[in-house]
Backbone as CSV, one residue per row, in Angstrom:
resi,resn,N_x,N_y,N_z,CA_x,CA_y,CA_z,C_x,C_y,C_z
1,UNK,-1.591,5.183,7.414,-1.507,4.544,6.415,-1.993,2.959,6.427
2,UNK,-1.903,2.511,7.278,-2.899,1.117,7.839,-4.165,1.362,7.711
3,UNK,-4.869,2.944,8.100,-6.444,2.949,7.864,-6.893,2.986,6.460
4,UNK,-6.221,3.662,5.705,-6.251,4.171,3.843,-5.959,2.360,3.627
5,UNK,-4.922,1.594,4.077,-4.736,0.544,3.066,-6.042,-0.644,3.659
6,UNK,-6.459,-0.591,4.732,-7.645,-0.955,4.732,-9.092,-0.629,4.234
7,UNK,-9.359,0.540,3.771,-9.700,0.889,2.612,-9.741,0.432,1.492
8,UNK,-8.583,0.511,1.148,-8.057,-0.146,-0.280,-8.217,-1.838,-0.324
9,UNK,-8.147,-2.163,0.788,-8.195,-3.566,0.778,-9.880,-4.102,0.920
10,UNK,-10.865,-3.027,1.491,-12.270,-3.161,1.288,-12.897,-3.248,0.103
11,UNK,-12.173,-2.579,-0.674,-12.874,-2.255,-2.087,-12.021,-3.588,-2.803
12,UNK,-11.015,-3.827,-2.709,-10.314,-5.147,-3.243,-11.063,-6.440,-3.340
13,UNK,-11.865,-6.098,-1.763,-12.310,-7.777,-1.589,-13.691,-7.510,-2.339
14,UNK,-14.199,-6.494,-3.245,-15.577,-6.332,-3.719,-15.075,-6.850,-5.361
15,UNK,-13.931,-6.469,-5.934,-13.474,-6.985,-6.810,-13.892,-5.954,-8.017
16,UNK,-13.935,-5.536,-8.795,-14.244,-4.596,-9.749,-15.598,-3.671,-9.569
17,UNK,-16.754,-4.317,-8.499,-17.656,-3.427,-8.510,-17.512,-2.015,-7.806
18,UNK,-18.327,-1.038,-8.126,-18.570,0.004,-7.644,-19.146,-0.282,-5.776
19,UNK,-18.337,0.752,-4.930,-19.076,0.490,-4.171,-19.336,1.891,-3.094
20,UNK,-20.418,2.208,-2.949,-20.551,3.551,-2.136,-19.713,4.030,-0.948
21,UNK,-19.857,5.297,-0.905,-19.254,5.424,0.498,-19.890,5.091,1.747
22,UNK,-21.506,5.424,1.919,-22.082,4.764,2.716,-22.149,2.868,2.829
23,UNK,-22.244,2.547,1.818,-21.689,0.846,2.270,-20.579,0.951,3.167
24,UNK,-19.255,1.129,2.160,-18.094,1.293,3.330,-18.034,1.910,4.591
25,UNK,-18.841,2.929,4.675,-18.987,3.186,6.355,-19.697,1.957,6.995
26,UNK,-20.811,1.537,6.247,-21.159,0.437,7.223,-20.348,-0.255,7.768
27,UNK,-19.355,-0.678,6.855,-18.312,-1.850,7.625,-17.245,-1.021,9.070
28,UNK,-17.051,0.227,8.783,-15.573,0.405,9.787,-16.817,1.287,10.936
29,UNK,-16.039,1.425,12.008,-15.957,1.817,12.843,-15.824,3.605,13.278
30,UNK,-15.694,4.127,11.942,-15.598,5.426,11.553,-16.732,6.346,11.068
31,UNK,-16.689,7.504,10.803,-17.518,8.340,10.067,-17.584,8.036,8.681
32,UNK,-18.614,8.498,8.179,-18.487,8.348,6.687,-18.014,9.420,6.044
33,UNK,-17.684,10.636,6.685,-16.625,11.893,6.193,-14.859,11.135,6.315
34,UNK,-14.552,10.525,7.251,-13.300,9.797,7.331,-13.108,9.150,6.239
35,UNK,-14.363,7.965,6.173,-14.030,7.429,4.646,-13.856,8.206,3.424
36,UNK,-14.738,9.119,3.021,-14.756,9.535,1.978,-13.157,10.562,2.384
37,UNK,-13.085,10.997,3.278,-11.252,11.906,3.068,-10.434,10.705,2.625
38,UNK,-10.210,9.508,3.006,-9.498,8.228,2.461,-9.759,7.884,1.326
39,UNK,-10.783,7.883,0.942,-11.083,7.564,-0.566,-10.438,8.431,-1.653
40,UNK,-10.938,9.909,-1.239,-10.384,10.593,-1.881,-8.889,11.061,-2.288
41,UNK,-8.240,10.513,-0.990,-7.158,10.586,-1.356,-6.177,9.559,-2.310
42,UNK,-7.024,8.087,-1.830,-6.877,6.877,-2.515,-7.081,7.119,-4.326
43,UNK,-7.824,8.321,-4.678,-8.341,8.483,-5.799,-7.249,9.311,-6.437
44,UNK,-6.996,10.159,-5.586,-6.119,11.201,-6.163,-4.464,10.838,-6.460
45,UNK,-4.317,9.358,-5.698,-2.752,8.864,-6.147,-3.077,7.918,-6.829
46,UNK,-4.646,7.385,-7.437,-4.690,6.548,-8.789,-4.948,4.835,-8.217
47,UNK,-5.230,4.993,-6.997,-5.385,3.684,-6.525,-7.241,3.160,-6.684
48,UNK,-7.898,4.106,-6.699,-9.333,3.569,-6.856,-9.899,4.829,-7.845
49,UNK,-10.804,4.513,-8.812,-11.557,5.664,-9.268,-12.947,6.299,-8.571
50,UNK,-13.120,7.450,-8.749,-14.500,7.704,-8.544,-15.600,8.208,-9.512
51,UNK,-16.816,7.579,-9.170,-17.813,8.030,-10.062,-19.084,8.676,-9.448
52,UNK,-19.298,9.654,-9.755,-20.721,10.208,-9.005,-21.951,9.950,-9.745
53,UNK,-23.242,9.740,-9.363,-24.451,9.716,-9.741,-25.317,9.747,-8.715
54,UNK,-25.731,11.221,-9.113,-26.528,12.139,-8.046,-25.805,12.717,-6.815
55,UNK,-26.517,12.171,-5.756,-26.090,12.813,-4.642,-24.415,11.554,-4.124
56,UNK,-24.933,10.731,-4.866,-23.622,9.159,-3.988,-22.013,9.274,-5.199
57,UNK,-21.313,9.161,-4.484,-19.740,8.868,-4.969,-19.725,6.933,-5.074
58,UNK,-19.254,6.675,-5.637,-19.102,5.354,-6.120,-17.240,5.391,-6.343
59,UNK,-17.100,4.192,-5.750,-15.727,3.986,-5.757,-15.257,2.748,-6.495
60,UNK,-14.174,2.251,-7.107,-13.767,0.846,-7.587,-12.350,0.961,-7.672
61,UNK,-11.896,-0.344,-7.326,-10.204,0.157,-7.559,-9.642,0.006,-8.959
62,UNK,-8.801,0.958,-9.011,-8.067,1.505,-10.533,-6.998,0.256,-10.567
63,UNK,-7.335,-0.587,-11.613,-6.587,-1.711,-11.575,-4.676,-1.412,-11.894
64,UNK,-5.061,-0.422,-13.177,-3.425,-0.028,-13.473,-2.603,0.411,-12.105
65,UNK,-3.478,1.596,-11.390,-2.914,1.831,-10.347,-2.144,0.730,-9.035
66,UNK,-3.128,-0.028,-8.798,-2.936,-1.137,-8.231,-1.505,-1.671,-8.330
67,UNK,-1.730,-1.992,-9.728,-0.377,-2.754,-10.428,0.866,-2.016,-10.185
68,UNK,0.939,-0.713,-10.598,1.938,0.105,-10.320,2.321,0.154,-8.760
69,UNK,1.578,-0.088,-7.897,1.887,-0.018,-6.356,2.533,-1.065,-6.298
70,UNK,2.143,-2.378,-6.635,2.561,-3.575,-6.565,4.184,-3.752,-7.104
71,UNK,4.154,-3.505,-8.236,5.471,-3.390,-8.838,6.310,-2.367,-7.815
72,UNK,6.070,-1.585,-7.536,6.977,-0.372,-6.749,7.248,-1.379,-5.236
73,UNK,6.175,-1.903,-4.846,6.335,-2.545,-3.375,7.054,-3.758,-3.833
74,UNK,6.949,-4.368,-4.584,7.730,-5.402,-5.072,9.048,-5.329,-5.259
75,UNK,9.428,-4.243,-6.032,11.093,-3.862,-6.595,11.760,-3.096,-4.995
76,UNK,11.126,-2.318,-3.872,11.349,-2.036,-2.824,11.478,-3.100,-1.699
77,UNK,10.935,-4.319,-1.749,11.013,-4.945,-0.893,12.417,-5.937,-1.336
78,UNK,12.502,-6.360,-2.383,13.094,-7.157,-3.189,14.438,-6.641,-2.816
79,UNK,14.943,-4.787,-2.914,15.974,-4.474,-3.028,16.853,-4.203,-1.454
80,UNK,15.357,-4.070,-0.703,15.774,-4.007,1.035,15.779,-5.467,1.140
81,UNK,15.258,-6.702,0.770,15.213,-7.890,1.936,16.872,-8.175,1.109
82,UNK,17.388,-7.751,-0.084,18.718,-8.699,-0.960,19.677,-7.271,-0.157
83,UNK,19.516,-6.106,0.489,20.273,-5.176,1.189,20.350,-5.862,2.591
84,UNK,19.432,-6.733,3.052,19.269,-6.858,4.749,19.626,-8.299,4.665
85,UNK,19.948,-9.293,3.523,20.750,-10.656,3.524,22.383,-10.247,3.372
86,UNK,22.520,-9.259,2.701,23.848,-8.882,2.371,24.349,-8.398,3.837
87,UNK,23.642,-7.535,4.386,24.299,-7.072,5.983,24.664,-8.070,6.800
88,UNK,23.415,-9.388,6.649,23.020,-10.170,8.060,24.493,-11.090,7.616
89,UNK,24.554,-11.286,6.841,25.828,-12.047,5.638,27.241,-11.434,6.423
90,UNK,27.441,-10.390,6.397,28.301,-9.751,6.418,28.742,-9.487,7.759
91,UNK,27.770,-9.612,8.817,27.736,-9.803,10.447,28.379,-10.706,10.891
92,UNK,27.672,-12.004,10.040,27.835,-13.486,10.546,29.559,-13.672,10.129
93,UNK,29.955,-13.328,8.991,31.303,-13.872,8.348,32.133,-12.627,8.193
94,UNK,32.474,-11.617,9.000,33.193,-10.457,8.889,34.711,-10.978,8.604
95,UNK,35.616,-10.161,7.560,36.503,-10.182,6.995,37.611,-9.211,7.744
96,UNK,38.023,-10.358,8.262,38.893,-9.604,9.333,40.699,-9.472,8.414
97,UNK,41.294,-8.343,8.489,42.052,-7.925,7.778,43.236,-7.845,8.638
98,UNK,44.327,-8.400,8.377,45.146,-8.482,9.418,46.003,-7.085,9.699
99,UNK,46.537,-6.300,10.438,47.264,-5.013,10.340,48.387,-5.402,11.141
100,UNK,49.182,-4.596,9.753,50.598,-5.385,9.976,51.162,-4.703,11.110
101,UNK,50.740,-3.780,12.025,51.066,-3.255,13.446,51.130,-4.374,14.864
102,UNK,50.091,-5.641,14.173,49.731,-6.450,15.195,50.883,-7.274,15.557
103,UNK,51.889,-7.479,14.389,52.732,-8.664,14.493,54.061,-8.034,15.677
């Protein structure tokens, strides 16, 4: 997933401009085929848009897909961090119930 995220970040750094697979491949130490596979996956999940022009395919970020991903991550991390804080607080201040058998 880190490799895929790197591809998305590279596209996002370019803004809304379309970028060819060849342009992207020039920036990474992986094959053009590997870049294409990652971009197809990103297009399948709605994070980038693909446009074919002759033999070349151009990609650009899909702002709707990226916004949706960001919202999902924000919700996930907010919920997870809230749970983590609650668990950490419970560990620091455990509630000891007296057992009647202890007296």
